[in-house]
TORKOL-4160 file (C-alpha; in steps of 0.2 Angstrom, whole numbers, padded with zeros to 4 digits, m for minus):
84
<pt num="1" X="m0001" Y="0000" Z="m0001"/>
<pt num="2" X="0014" Y="0011" Z="0004"/>
<pt num="3" X="0003" Y="0025" Z="0012"/>
<pt num="4" X="m0008" Y="0029" Z="m0003"/>
<pt num="5" X="m0024" Y="0023" Z="0004"/>
<pt num="6" X="m0032" Y="0013" Z="m0009"/>
<pt num="7" X="m0017" Y="0004" Z="m0016"/>
<pt num="8" X="m0017" Y="0015" Z="m0032"/>
<pt num="9" X="m0002" Y="0025" Z="m0037"/>
<pt num="10" X="m0005" Y="0045" Z="m0041"/>
<pt num="11" X="m0002" Y="0042" Z="m0059"/>
<pt num="12" X="m0013" Y="0028" Z="m0059"/>
<pt num="13" X="m0027" Y="0037" Z="m0051"/>
<pt num="14" X="m0025" Y="0051" Z="m0063"/>
<pt num="15" X="m0026" Y="0040" Z="m0077"/>
<pt num="16" X="m0042" Y="0033" Z="m0073"/>
<pt num="17" X="m0050" Y="0050" Z="m0069"/>
<pt num="18" X="m0043" Y="0055" Z="m0087"/>
<pt num="19" X="m0052" Y="0041" Z="m0095"/>
<pt num="20" X="m0068" Y="0042" Z="m0085"/>
<pt num="21" X="m0070" Y="0062" Z="m0090"/>
<pt num="22" X="m0065" Y="0057" Z="m0108"/>
<pt num="23" X="m0079" Y="0043" Z="m0108"/>
<pt num="24" X="m0091" Y="0055" Z="m0102"/>
<pt num="25" X="m0087" Y="0069" Z="m0114"/>
<pt num="26" X="m0089" Y="0055" Z="m0127"/>
<pt num="27" X="m0105" Y="0052" Z="m0120"/>
<pt num="28" X="m0112" Y="0069" Z="m0119"/>
<pt num="29" X="m0106" Y="0073" Z="m0137"/>
<pt num="30" X="m0116" Y="0057" Z="m0144"/>
<pt num="31" X="m0130" Y="0064" Z="m0134"/>
<pt num="32" X="m0131" Y="0081" Z="m0141"/>
<pt num="33" X="m0126" Y="0075" Z="m0158"/>
<pt num="34" X="m0143" Y="0063" Z="m0158"/>
<pt num="35" X="m0154" Y="0078" Z="m0150"/>
<pt num="36" X="m0148" Y="0090" Z="m0164"/>
<pt num="37" X="m0151" Y="0076" Z="m0178"/>
<pt num="38" X="m0168" Y="0071" Z="m0172"/>
<pt num="39" X="m0173" Y="0090" Z="m0170"/>
<pt num="40" X="m0167" Y="0094" Z="m0188"/>
<pt num="41" X="m0175" Y="0079" Z="m0196"/>
<pt num="42" X="m0192" Y="0083" Z="m0187"/>
<pt num="43" X="m0190" Y="0100" Z="m0192"/>
<pt num="44" X="m0190" Y="0096" Z="m0212"/>
<pt num="45" X="m0204" Y="0083" Z="m0210"/>
<pt num="46" X="m0217" Y="0097" Z="m0201"/>
<pt num="47" X="m0212" Y="0112" Z="m0210"/>
<pt num="48" X="m0224" Y="0119" Z="m0223"/>
<pt num="49" X="m0222" Y="0135" Z="m0233"/>
<pt num="50" X="m0233" Y="0149" Z="m0228"/>
<pt num="51" X="m0244" Y="0155" Z="m0242"/>
<pt num="52" X="m0240" Y="0171" Z="m0251"/>
<pt num="53" X="m0251" Y="0186" Z="m0249"/>
<pt num="54" X="m0258" Y="0184" Z="m0267"/>
<pt num="55" X="m0262" Y="0166" Z="m0263"/>
<pt num="56" X="m0271" Y="0172" Z="m0246"/>
<pt num="57" X="m0280" Y="0185" Z="m0258"/>
<pt num="58" X="m0286" Y="0171" Z="m0269"/>
<pt num="59" X="m0291" Y="0161" Z="m0256"/>
<pt num="60" X="m0302" Y="0175" Z="m0249"/>
<pt num="61" X="m0310" Y="0179" Z="m0266"/>
<pt num="62" X="m0314" Y="0160" Z="m0267"/>
<pt num="63" X="m0323" Y="0160" Z="m0251"/>
<pt num="64" X="m0333" Y="0176" Z="m0256"/>
<pt num="65" X="m0325" Y="0187" Z="m0242"/>
<pt num="66" X="m0321" Y="0200" Z="m0256"/>
<pt num="67" X="m0329" Y="0206" Z="m0272"/>
<pt num="68" X="m0320" Y="0206" Z="m0290"/>
<pt num="69" X="m0316" Y="0225" Z="m0288"/>
<pt num="70" X="m0310" Y="0223" Z="m0271"/>
<pt num="71" X="m0298" Y="0209" Z="m0278"/>
<pt num="72" X="m0292" Y="0218" Z="m0292"/>
<pt num="73" X="m0287" Y="0233" Z="m0281"/>
<pt num="74" X="m0277" Y="0223" Z="m0270"/>
<pt num="75" X="m0270" Y="0212" Z="m0282"/>
<pt num="76" X="m0264" Y="0227" Z="m0293"/>
<pt num="77" X="m0257" Y="0233" Z="m0275"/>
<pt num="78" X="m0247" Y="0218" Z="m0272"/>
<pt num="79" X="m0240" Y="0218" Z="m0289"/>
<pt num="80" X="m0234" Y="0237" Z="m0289"/>
<pt num="81" X="m0231" Y="0241" Z="m0272"/>
<pt num="82" X="m0230" Y="0259" Z="m0267"/>
<pt num="83" X="m0212" Y="0266" Z="m0264"/>
<pt num="84" X="m0209" Y="0274" Z="m0247"/>
């Protein structure tokens, strides 16, 4: 034992600590990579493109919320925006 308590020398204990920290770091890296990969893959599956303003205008006209003259005025505004 030579006075070291558990029978391990200091260099041996430092080596064990190093390998434990290394394995914990690798495990943490693997968990981080898995979470990042899963969040990226689910984001691409569930993401839908937002409809354009013109598409929303067409939908409102099709549902009868606006009349033909209002549709034409709003479409012209969308096609030719007013400079500021």
